[in-house]
Every structure is written in structure tokens, then in C-alpha cells.
N, C-alpha and C positions, 0 to 999 in steps of 0.2 A: 600477291601477297601472302604467306603462309602465316600461321596462328597454331602454336604447341600449348598444350595443354593436357599439365598431372595435376590430378584430383586423389588427395590421401583424408582418409577419417582419422580424425587424430583425438587422445584424450580430451580435448577440449582443454586442458590444464593452462590459460593462457600467457600467464605470469611466469609459467617454465619454458612456451613455446616461444613466446613473441623475442625474446632475446638471439634466439636460432636463427628466426625467420630477418631478423636486422642481419645477422651476421653474413647469410646465407645471401642477402641482397649486397653485401655490401661485396661481397668474393664476386659475384657476377658482376657489380658494377665495374670494378677495379680492371676486368678481363673484356671487357666492353660487351654483353650479354644483357640486353635491355631489360631484365626480368621483371613483373609485375608479383607481387602476395599477396592473395583473396581471401577472405574469411566467409564461409558462406552464411547468406541471412536466410531470410524468406525462402521454402521449395528445399533448404539442403538441411540433411543430418548434421544435429550441433555438434561441434567440432571440425567440419570441415574446413580443409584449405587448399586453395588451387592457386599453382605456380602456373605463369603465363610469360609467354615471348613471341614477339613480333620476330619472323624472320623472312628473307627474302627469298630465299630460295633450300632444300632440302641440304645443299651443299655450306649453305651461309650456317644450317643450323650442327650440321657436322664437324665444322671447323670449329663454332663455339662449344661443342662438347667436348673436343681435346683440349678445348684451351682449358678448361675448367677442370678437368680429369689431371692436369699438369698442375693449376692452382695449389700455393701453400693455403692449408687448412680447409682445402673442400671436402677432403673425406673426413677428417675431423668432424666439421661439422655436422655430417650428415648420417655419420654414427650417432651422434649424441640426439638428432634428430629423431632417427629410428626407433629410440627408446620411446618416443611417445604417439610412436603410429599403429593404429590399429588393423588399418585396412589402407589399401588404394586401388583405384580405380585404372583400365589401360588407358596409357598414355593416349593422346588424338593430336593428329595433326588438321587443320580445316583450312582450306583455304578460302580468301576472300572474291565473291563473285561482287561486291560492290563495299563501298569505304574500304577501311581497315588502317592503323595505326601502328607506328611500331613501339610507344606505349611507354617511350621513355619522359614524356612528359604529361602523363595521368598524374595528377594531385593524390597523395594521401587521403581517404577520405570518401573518393569516387564512388560511387553506389554504380553499377551492370547491372543491367536486366538481361537475361538470355531469356528466348523461347524459342523453344526447340522440339521439332519428331524427326522420326524415321522415316523415311517413305514405304508405303504399303505396297505389297507384292502384287509387280504390273504397274505402279503408278507414271505418269508420265513426268520425267526428271525434267526436260527443258519445259514443260508444262507449267511445273511448281516453281521454277527460278521466274518464270513470267509472274505469277500469280505473288510472287515475293519481292519482286522489283515497283509491281504494281501496287501491293501493300505500304511498302517502305514510301513510297513515294505519298501516298496517301497518309502514312499516318506522320508523316514533316507536314504535311500541310494541316492535317490536324491539329496537331498538338505543337510545333514547331520543334519537333526532337527529330537529328538523324536516325537512321538505321543503318546499320554495317549489315549484308547479309553472307553468309557464309554455307561450306557443305565438307565433311568427312571426307577426305583425299588417304587417310590412316589412322587404324582404330575401326570400330563398326561402323562402314558402310554404310548409305543411304540417311546419314542424318544432315539436316539440314536447321540450321538456326539463324535466328537475328539478333546483334548485339547493339545495345542502347546505353548510352551512358548519361547519369546525372549528377549534380553537385550534391545534393543530400535528399533527403525522404522527402521534403516537401515538394519538393519538383517532380518526385513520382508521382506524388498523389495529385498535382495538378495535373501532368500528363493523362493521365486514368480520367479524370475528372471531365476533361475536352472528349477524349476518345470515347468514353462511355455515352457520352451527351449526342452522339456521331451515329444516325442510324446510318450513313453510308459507309463510317469507319465499320460499325459491326458486321454489317454485311458481307464486307471484303473479307473481314478475321473469319468469318464461319465459312467462307471458299478454302478454306485452309483444309477441310473436312474431307476434301474428294482427291488430295494427295495424302494426306497422314494414316500411318499404322496405328487401327485403335491402342488407344493406352501408350501412346509416347509420349502424348504431347503434354510438355512443361514448359512451365513461367518458373525461375528462381532468382534470387537477386545473392550479389555479393561485395564486398566494400574492400577498397584495397586500402590495406595494413603496412606494406613496406613496398 
């Protein structure tokens, strides 16, 4: 399964932007595209919005894009949205190697933590995947929270990440308290340094708004 992400930097004027985000998701839903819209929180620049869609394949994404390009109102709402966009990052598509969801049933208000890094020059990719799966197993054992594992196949290559979902901020605090109290978790966490390019390790939170 694949995960498409588009990240934009907006003016941050949520009263003006939210109706447009709702209109975008209404059009995607009507055209059988299970899009989720998120607002960036901790770790993001203020005003960040993220659009994500789970696809079974690149062909499925191409078909969905064709439906949206022909959909009534699609171009109009995108023109209105661009008035509030300051910049955008390159689109990325990531491949799930553990977990994965089409995302249609994710409740509004869900908070997702992404922890990601880029592989260092000459790093062992298969070794990194082995570490990531071992860490995900341990994370679930210690905190009770499942971790999805992804790596980039379109966009800047060499990216690896873990995605974890929480119903609210209190659940994040509870998970962090358990992980920080576990010496085994901390030891495994810092093993990522064998694979990660210096300066690329990042943890961020985003909240589903549509």
C-alpha cells in the first residue's frame, strides 16, 4: 500500500481556509478518493496543511487524479486555495512496509505522530528496515501503540518513517511517559543513529481537520 502526501505552507488564516478544506474533501469523497486533511502542529511551521491519501498502487493514484481533474468544482476550489498558499514541498509517495490504512475511517481530531529520517550515505537499507521493525515491536510492547513503517519511493529518496495515531494529546503524553521510563525502549531508539543522516531526524504532530 502507498501513502501520498502533499504539504503546503499557508497564511494560517484558518477561518478563511477551513471552508475550502471542507470543500476539497467533499469533492474527493464524492469521487471515491479517501483524502485526509491535517493541520501541522508540533514540529511543523505554523500554517502548515497536509493532504494525504492511501492508494493500492500508482495506477490507482493516476485514476483518482483523472477523476478529480474532471470533477465539478475541483479547479475552482484549488484556485481559491492557492490565494492562501505561501509555498509547498515536493509531493511524496511512501510505501508501507508495516501496517497501512486507506484512512477513510480516521476520525476528525485524530493526532498522528510521524518520526522520520533520511538514510546516511552508504547506510544498510535492509538493516534499517530490520531495526525499524524491531523498534515497532518494542514500541507496541511498551506503550500499546501500533507503529506503521514507510519509506519513500517518490520524492527525495532514502526517507524512512514511522507513523503512529492517537485519539488525543493525553494519549500522546501517556505513551511518551511509558517509553521514556523504559531503558530498553531508549536503547533501541538511539540505535537509529547507525542509519540516519545527521540533521535529518524529525518528529512532528499533525491533527486531522477534514
